[in-house]
C-alpha positions, 0 to 999 in steps of 0.5 A: 914840723915841730921838731925836738928832743924828748926827755922822759924819766921814772919819778915814781911808781906804785904798783898793787901787785909786783907779780911774785908769787911768795907773798911778803917776798923782798925784791932784790932776792937773786941776781935779777931785778923783779919788775921791768918797765918797758916803755915804746915810742910810736913813730917819733921820727921819720924812719922810725916805726917805735922806739923802745926802752926798759928799765929794771926795777925793784918794786914792792907791792903796794909801796911807792918806789921813787927813782934818781932823776939826777942818774939817767942810768938808773931812771931815764927811758928817751932821750930821743927825736920827736917830730910833731907828736907820738904816742907813749907805750908804758908796761910793767913786767912782773920781772926782769933779765936783761936780756930776756926782756930784750928777747922778748920786746924783740918777739912781740910782734914775731918777728926778729928785730935784725936792727934794733936787736944789737943795741937792745941787748947792748943795754948799759946798766940795766937800762935799754936805751933807743933801741929802734925797732919796727913792730906795730906798738898795738902788738904789744902782748899781755903774756909772752911766753920765753925760754919755757917761761911767761912774763906778764904784763901787770900794767900798761897806759898810753898817753899821746905827746905833741910837741910843746904841750908836753907837761913836766911831770906826766901822771898815768894810770896803769891798767891790766891790759889781760885777766891775770890768773893764778895756778894752783893745784887742788885735789878733786875730792877729799882723799883723792891723790890726782891733783888738778890744776886750776886757775884763779883771777886774781886781777881782772881786764882793766883793773887800776894796777897802779901808777907811774908818775914820768918826768918830761922835757922838750927842748926844740931843735 
């Protein structure tokens, strides 16, 4: 069995829409960053059903965002031991708050992850690194309810990784996992004071949301 250390970092990413309702809103407005990049590895090694990591990011719709590969805490996702093979899942969320994203990760399978939650909440420099979480990766949903707020997955990508076959760069296409709608209110007829809630689909399921490029390195043990 091939064993080694898998290192993954975000080199660059582009999304068609960063999830902001207000057109032209600048990244970084407020105390929270616009988005979060959540990554998971399925059974990278024995005893770890999934390893989850999250990186806060300020993304601007349609604009290439580049990350500092020289600073792991600003670009890094994993420095993780891996046995032979794993499946990488990348998701881009429409907003970020480090502690709130940790709770989202903990609730994805409907289970409180008592073993990993402390490590997740204790993230360093807005990064949640290497938290072992006993959850089925396929349970990752497209919209999570958290404190009466919704967090939407804007784009998702998966890639099988095998020891000895991992390139220096991994480019993935981010696709919308579930149709994304936008709520608005409209009167039923002119002059009507009662406003009815409507929802328009702005991105269909499987629509291309953007691309992400990861820097990768495999080191045999």
